[in-house]
Each structure stands twice: as C-alpha cells, then as structure tokens.
BAPARO-146589 format. One record per residue: chain; x, y, z of N, C-alpha, C in turn; residue in one letter. Coordinates in Angstrom, 2 decimals, m for minus. Each point is the difference from the previous one (the first is absolute). Layout:
BEGIN
PT   chain       nc1       nc2       nc3      cac1      cac2      cac3       cc1       cc2       cc3   resn
PT       A         X         Y         Z         X         Y         Z         X         Y         Z      A
...
***
This chain:
BEGIN
PT   chain       nc1       nc2       nc3      cac1      cac2      cac3       cc1       cc2       cc3   resn
PT       A     m8.08      4.33     m8.30      0.86      1.16      0.11      0.59      0.25     m1.37      I
PT       A     m0.05      1.23     m0.45      0.50      0.36     m1.33      1.00      1.14      0.14      L
PT       A      1.12     m0.12     m0.71      1.01      1.05      0.01      0.59      0.18     m1.38      G
PT       A      0.87      0.99     m0.13      0.71      0.23     m1.25      1.47      0.16      0.32      F
PT       A      0.83     m0.83     m0.62      1.45      0.05      0.18      0.55      1.02     m0.97      D
PT       A      0.42      1.17      0.51      0.46      1.07     m0.88      1.36     m0.30     m0.62      T
PT       A      0.80     m0.84      0.64      1.29     m0.37     m0.57     m0.16     m0.96     m1.18      T
PT       A     m0.81     m1.04      0.18     m0.24     m0.98     m1.05     m1.13      0.39     m0.94      E
PT       A     m0.78      1.02      0.38     m1.12      0.51     m0.79     m1.04     m1.06     m0.30      E
PT       A     m0.42     m0.71      1.05     m1.10     m0.95     m0.15     m0.81     m0.04      1.29      H
PT       A     m1.24     m0.49     m0.15     m0.88     m0.15      1.14      0.37     m1.27      0.76      F
PT       A     m0.21      0.04      1.30      0.17     m1.18      0.84     m1.27     m0.16      0.83      T
PT       A     m0.38     m1.25      0.25     m1.20     m0.27      0.79      0.24     m1.21      0.89      A
PT       A     m0.66     m0.01      1.14      0.02     m1.15      0.90     m1.44     m0.41      0.26      A
PT       A     m0.26     m1.31     m0.02     m1.34     m0.54      0.17      0.02     m1.17      0.96      W
PT       A     m1.00     m0.05      0.87     m0.16     m1.13      0.92     m1.46     m0.40     m0.01      V
PT       A     m0.27     m1.30     m0.14     m1.35     m0.52      0.21      0.13     m1.42      0.54      D
PT       A     m1.06     m0.50      0.58      0.05     m1.31      0.64     m0.25     m1.14     m0.98      S
PT       A     m0.46      0.30     m1.20     m0.30     m1.06     m0.97      1.24     m0.40     m0.80      F
PT       A      0.65      0.98     m0.62      1.14     m0.28     m0.86      1.33      0.01      0.75      H
PT       A      0.11      0.85      1.00      1.31      0.31      0.54      0.33     m0.66      1.33      M
PT       A     m0.97     m0.60      0.68      0.25     m0.58      1.32      0.57      1.10      0.89      S
PT       A      1.20     m0.18      0.50      0.61      1.02      0.86      1.04      0.82     m0.75      A
PT       A      0.07     m0.16     m1.31      1.01      0.70     m0.80     m0.53      1.31     m0.55      N
PT       A      0.92      0.81     m0.52     m0.34      1.25     m0.65      0.44     m0.11     m1.46      M
PT       A     m0.89      0.33     m0.92      0.36     m0.01     m1.41      0.48      1.39     m0.40      M
PT       A      1.16      0.06     m0.59      0.55      1.26     m0.49     m0.17      0.04     m1.51      L
PT       A     m0.44      1.15     m0.51     m0.25      0.16     m1.44      0.66      1.28     m0.48      S
PT       A      0.36      0.03     m1.27      0.58      1.20     m0.60     m0.59      0.21     m1.39      T
PT       A      0.11      1.23     m0.47     m0.46      0.30     m1.35      0.38      1.41     m0.41      G
PT       A      0.30      0.17     m1.28      0.37      1.30     m0.55     m1.26      0.86     m0.20      A
PT       A      0.15      1.32      0.06     m1.14      0.87     m0.29     m0.52     m0.25     m1.43      P
PT       A     m1.33      0.06     m0.15     m0.61     m0.19     m1.31     m0.38      1.34     m0.60      R
PT       A      0.00      0.08     m1.32     m0.33      1.25     m0.68     m1.43      0.44      0.23      E
PT       A     m0.91     m0.97      0.26     m1.41      0.36      0.20     m0.28      0.46      1.43      D
PT       A      1.04      0.09      0.85     m0.18      0.47      1.36     m0.38     m1.08      0.99      G
PT       A     m0.28     m1.22     m0.46     m0.32     m1.10      0.90      1.27     m0.48      0.70      H
PT       A     m0.16     m0.46      1.22      1.08     m0.67      0.72     m0.22     m1.49     m0.19      V
PT       A      1.01     m0.71     m0.48     m0.09     m1.44     m0.18      1.24     m0.64      0.60      S
PT       A     m0.21     m0.88      0.98      1.12     m0.68      0.64     m0.21     m1.51     m0.11      V
PT       A      1.09     m0.73     m0.07     m0.04     m1.45     m0.16      0.81     m0.66      1.11      L
PT       A     m0.61     m0.97      0.65      0.67     m0.79      1.03     m0.34     m1.46     m0.21      G
PT       A      0.30     m0.82      0.98     m0.30     m1.41     m0.12     m0.04     m0.69      1.34      G
PT       A     m0.51     m1.21      0.00     m0.08     m0.80      1.22      0.10     m1.46     m0.38      Y
PT       A      0.31     m0.84      0.97      0.10     m1.44     m0.21     m1.22     m0.66      0.60      T
PT       A     m0.64     m0.86     m0.77     m1.18     m0.73      0.47      0.30     m1.50     m0.04      A
PT       A     m0.43     m0.71      1.02      0.12     m1.46      0.02     m1.30     m0.60     m0.50      S
PT       A      0.10     m0.86     m1.01     m1.19     m0.62     m0.58      0.27     m1.49     m0.20      M
PT       A     m1.05     m0.79      0.12      0.11     m1.43     m0.25     m0.17     m0.29     m1.48      C
PT       A      0.88     m0.84     m0.55     m0.16     m0.40     m1.39     m0.97     m1.16     m0.10      D
PT       A     m0.17     m0.54     m1.20     m0.98     m1.07     m0.23      0.30     m1.27      0.78      E
PT       A      1.26     m0.20      0.39      0.38     m1.18      0.77     m0.04      0.26      1.51      Q
PT       A     m0.42      1.22      0.39     m0.10      0.35      1.41      1.30      0.47      0.61      G
PT       A      1.01      0.27     m0.84      1.29      0.48      0.48     m0.04      1.52      0.06      V
PT       A      0.42      0.55      1.12      0.01      1.46      0.16      1.14      0.60     m0.81      T
PT       A     m0.34      0.97     m0.82      0.96      0.71     m0.83     m0.05      1.48      0.34      Q
PT       A      1.16      0.64      0.06      0.06      1.45      0.20      0.06      0.66     m1.37      K
PT       A     m0.84      1.02     m0.19     m0.03      0.73     m1.26      0.11      1.49      0.25      Q
PT       A      0.70      0.68     m0.89      0.12      1.45      0.06     m1.15      0.63     m0.77      K
PT       A     m0.72      0.89      0.64     m1.10      0.74     m0.60      0.36      1.48     m0.01      W
PT       A     m0.56      0.74     m0.94      0.20      1.44     m0.06     m1.22      0.73      0.50      G
PT       A      0.19      1.26      0.36     m1.09      0.85      0.48      0.26      1.41     m0.50      W
PT       A     m0.89      0.50     m0.85      0.13      1.36     m0.52     m1.06      0.88      0.65      R
PT       A      0.42      1.15      0.46     m0.91      0.98      0.57      0.07      1.27     m0.84      T
PT       A     m1.15      0.49     m0.43     m0.09      1.23     m0.79     m0.86      0.99      0.78      V
PT       A      0.51      1.20      0.17     m0.70      1.05      0.74     m0.18      1.19     m0.94      I
PT       A     m1.23      0.49     m0.07     m0.24      1.18     m0.83     m1.15      0.82      0.58      H
PT       A     m0.05      1.25     m0.45     m1.00      0.95      0.49     m0.77      0.53     m1.21      Q
PT       A     m1.17     m0.63     m0.30     m0.75      0.41     m1.19     m0.58      1.41      0.09      P
PT       A     m0.22      0.49      1.23     m0.47      1.37      0.19      0.48      0.47      1.38      D
PT       A     m0.27      1.26      0.32      0.51      0.59      1.24     m0.53     m0.66      1.26      A
PT       A     m1.11     m0.71     m0.09     m0.63     m0.58      1.18      0.06     m1.54      0.05      D
PT       A      0.72     m0.62     m0.93      0.00     m1.46     m0.06      1.43     m0.53     m0.10      T
PT       A      0.29     m1.02      0.79      1.27     m0.72     m0.07     m0.32     m1.47     m0.22      L
PT       A      0.62     m0.61     m1.01     m0.27     m1.39     m0.34      1.28     m0.82      0.17      V
PT       A     m0.12     m1.11      0.74      1.09     m0.96      0.15     m0.45     m1.31     m0.62      L
PT       A      0.73     m0.47     m1.00     m0.32     m1.25     m0.66      1.16     m0.97      0.22      E
PT       A     m0.32     m1.25      0.34      1.03     m1.01      0.21     m0.26     m1.18     m0.92      S
PT       A      1.08     m0.53     m0.55     m0.07     m1.10     m0.94      0.90     m1.13      0.48      F
PT       A     m0.54     m1.20      0.05      0.76     m1.19      0.34      0.62     m0.52     m1.30      N
PT       A      1.29     m0.31      0.02      0.68     m0.47     m1.19      0.44     m1.45      0.22      I
PT       A     m0.58     m0.89     m0.77      0.28     m1.43      0.10      1.46     m0.28     m0.34      W
PT       A      0.53     m1.12      0.46      1.39     m0.36     m0.36      0.22     m0.05     m1.51      P
PT       A     m1.04     m0.32     m0.78      0.11     m0.05     m1.46     m0.08      1.38     m0.64      E
PT       A     m0.37      1.04      0.78     m0.05      1.36     m0.52     m1.38      0.59     m0.19      G
PT       A     m1.07     m0.80      0.11     m1.36      0.53     m0.16     m0.33      0.94      1.16      R
PT       A     m0.62      1.13     m0.31     m0.40      0.96      1.04     m1.51     m0.02      0.17      E
PT       A     m0.45     m0.04      1.24     m1.42      0.08      0.34     m0.20      1.12      1.01      D
PT       A     m1.06      0.79     m0.21     m0.32      1.03      0.99     m0.39     m0.69      1.31      R
PT       A      0.63      0.42      1.08     m0.27     m0.59      1.30     m0.88      0.92      0.85      A
PT       A      0.35      1.28      0.03     m0.69      0.95      0.87     m0.06      1.36     m0.68      V
PT       A     m1.13      0.67      0.13     m0.08      1.41     m0.37     m0.60      0.74      1.17      E
PT       A      0.70      1.02      0.46     m0.49      0.84      1.09     m0.16      1.41     m0.54      T
PT       A     m1.18      0.56      0.20     m0.30      1.34     m0.49     m0.35      0.86      1.21      R
PT       A      0.82      1.01      0.24     m0.24      0.93      1.11     m0.51      1.31     m0.57      L
PT       A     m1.13      0.47      0.55     m0.62      1.22     m0.49     m0.19      0.98      1.15      T
PT       A      0.46      1.22     m0.20     m0.17      1.05      1.00     m1.41      0.57     m0.12      R
PT       A     m0.65      0.14      1.14     m1.32      0.66      0.03      0.21      1.48      0.25      R
PT       A     m0.63      0.78     m0.80      0.06      1.47      0.17     m1.11      0.43      0.95      R
PT       A      0.32      0.89      0.91     m1.00      0.55      0.91     m0.92      0.94     m0.77      Q
PT       A     m1.29     m0.10      0.27     m0.98      0.84     m0.69     m0.04      1.38      0.60      A
***
C-alpha cells in the first residue's frame, strides 16, 4: 500500500510478506525525489544464529523504489540493507500494460 502524507510531504508505504515480516507490517517513509522516483525506507528485525549457535536479533533495512520508465511500464525495485549498511537488490518487479491491437 502506498500513500502520500500531504501534511508531512512524504510518501508512506506498508508491506507484508511471510518471509521477512511474519505476521507484522513494515511501515516505510521517504521524501519525493527530483527524478520522479518514489523511494521509501523501512526495516525489520531478523533472528539469526551467530558462530556459537546463539540466536541474535538484528535490525535490517528495506528500501523500495518505484518508477515509471514509460507510459506502459511500472517498475518496483526492493533492496535488502544489511545491519552493516550494505545494500543488495532483493526483488525487481516489472509490470507492463498490453495495448489492444
């Protein structure tokens, strides 16, 4: 779900999935970008075992970028952000409208 807060002048988004979020909802926010892309940043907590087998909770980030390269295409890109700050592309979804002939 994507919205725009007109009072605070930033985008808001809510995300749910069964892999990262369990039964929770991740809320993300982001300011409008000059290039017209929507970019929102949220986060989630992941439990991971360390080298000694002890479960540790870590905060991870999640950036979602939405843009429309042309009138018939919408692209959603998601990036997983490690606790140390490294970003890796996690998902790219490309939606294309078919024109009737």
